[in-house]
C-alpha positions in Angstrom: 54.4 47.7 3.3 56.0 44.9 5.7 55.6 41.3 4.6 53.2 40.8 8.4 50.9 44.1 7.4 50.4 42.5 3.8 49.4 39.4 4.7 47.0 40.6 7.5 45.7 43.1 4.7 45.3 39.9 2.4 43.1 37.7 5.0 40.8 40.9 5.4 40.7 41.6 1.6 39.7 37.8 1.4 36.8 38.0 4.0 35.1 40.9 2.4 35.5 40.2 -1.1 33.5 37.3 -0.2 30.8 39.3 1.6 30.9 42.1 -1.4 31.0 39.6 -4.0 26.8 38.7 -3.2 24.5 41.2 -4.7 22.3 43.5 -3.0 19.4 45.1 -3.9 21.0 48.2 -3.8 23.4 47.0 -6.5 20.5 45.1 -8.7 18.9 48.6 -8.4 21.9 50.4 -9.6 22.6 48.3 -12.9 19.0 48.7 -13.4 19.2 52.4 -13.4 22.2 52.1 -15.6 21.3 49.7 -17.7 23.8 47.3 -16.8 22.1 44.1 -17.7 24.8 40.9 -18.6 22.5 38.8 -19.9 20.4 41.3 -22.2 24.1 42.1 -23.3 25.0 38.8 -23.9 22.0 38.0 -26.2 22.4 41.1 -28.1 25.7 39.9 -29.3 24.5 36.3 -29.7 22.3 37.4 -32.0 24.8 39.7 -33.9 26.6 36.6 -34.5 23.7 34.8 -35.8 23.4 37.1 -38.4 26.8 36.0 -40.1 26.2 33.2 -42.7 27.2 29.7 -41.9 29.6 29.6 -44.2 31.6 31.8 -41.6 30.6 29.3 -38.8 35.0 29.5 -38.3 34.6 33.2 -37.9 32.0 33.3 -35.9 33.6 31.2 -32.8 36.9 33.0 -33.4 35.0 36.5 -32.6 32.8 34.5 -29.9 36.5 33.2 -28.3 38.3 36.8 -28.8 35.5 38.5 -27.4 35.4 35.8 -24.4 39.2 36.1 -23.8 39.0 40.0 -23.6 36.1 40.3 -21.3 38.3 37.7 -18.8 41.3 39.9 -19.7 39.0 42.6 -18.4 37.9 41.1 -15.3 41.1 39.9 -14.3 42.5 43.7 -14.6 39.6 45.1 -12.9 39.7 42.7 -10.0 43.4 43.2 -9.1 43.1 46.7 -9.5 40.7 46.9 -7.1 41.8 44.7 -4.9 45.0 47.1 -5.0 43.2 50.1 -4.5 41.1 48.5 -1.4 44.2 47.0 0.3 46.1 50.8 -0.3 42.9 52.4 1.5 42.8 50.2 4.1 46.9 50.1 4.9 45.7 53.8 4.4 43.2 53.6 7.3 45.4 51.8 9.6 48.3 54.1 9.4 45.5 56.9 10.1 44.2 55.2 13.1 47.7 54.7 14.7 48.7 58.3 14.1 45.6 59.3 16.0 46.2 57.3 18.7 
């Protein structure tokens, strides 16, 4: 993909990313239907970590930090792949439209 087209696709992606980041009623229903509740999962994790005896406070904090780092890594990877697939699909759509002309 040439630089000019790549830049154009990046601009379109950025505009769409901000719009798509807002949760809709449909998104919320999907999360509910598929038991996707970040808050509940966080509370469950905190409850389990709360069972660790006080003598192991440093271990508990280390585990929390490692879990948060892992989640951040997965989120960054997912963001990159979503962006990659979105740009590829958009580029394919543009090529298809040019071929149809």
